[in-house]
N, C-alpha and C positions, 0 to 999 in steps of 0.2 A: 467429572470433572475432564475427563479427556472426550467427552463428547461433546462437551464446548469449547474445547482448544481445536477443535478440528471443525466447531458448525466456524470458528471467528478466524483461522486459516481461511478456509474456502469462504469466507463473506472478504475477507478481505483480498485474496485473489479475483474473486466475480467483480469487485471493486475499483480493482486495480486495470481488469479488465476492459469494462464499460470505462475506464477515462480514457482510456488510449483510444477506444470507437472512437466516442465525443472528440476525443481533440484531434486525433486525425482525419474524421471525418468532416468538421469546424473548418480545419484548414485549408481544406481542398475547397471546400464549399466557400469560401470567401479569398481568392483569389486577390494579390495584392495590385492597389490601383497604381498605373505609372504615377512617377512624381510623390509618390509620399512616401515618406520614411517610417521603415517597420520599426527599425532599431535592429537590435536581436533577440524580440520575442520570442522565435525557434528552439533558439537556446534555452531560454531559462527554461521553456516548457521541456527540452529533455531531458535540463538538472531537473525540472519538478520528478516528473517523470520515473527517473532512473534513482533516484531520491528514495519514490514511495514504494518501487519496485525491490532498492535494502532494506528499507523496513519491512515490507512484509514478508523477503524471507529472512530475515533475521526474528520474526515474530514467530514466523511456522518454526524454524528451528526452535525456539529459549521458550515458546509455551509449556510443551512435556515440564520441562528441567522445571519450569519453574511454578506449577502445577505441582507436584511432586515437596520441591521446597516448600509450600503455602500448609501443603496437607503436612508435611513433619513440624512445621510451627506449630499450627492448631493440635496437636496431638498431642504434643509438646504442655500446650496450654492449658489441653484439656487435663489435662493427671497432677 
């Protein structure tokens, strides 16, 4: 169970890094045209990215505890 939790944590961090990289390079590659209104897209991208990082951090912290809780529940059911 601990192997799965560490793999999930590593995959979530890898996914977040890849997302950040693609967002950063995509925003730099397409500069805004003059006279176009972009709205608050960079703000929403930042909010989404920060939310994803927060979820990944909580998942990394809570995964071992949730795994132990699951194992205890399954051992009680098996008795």
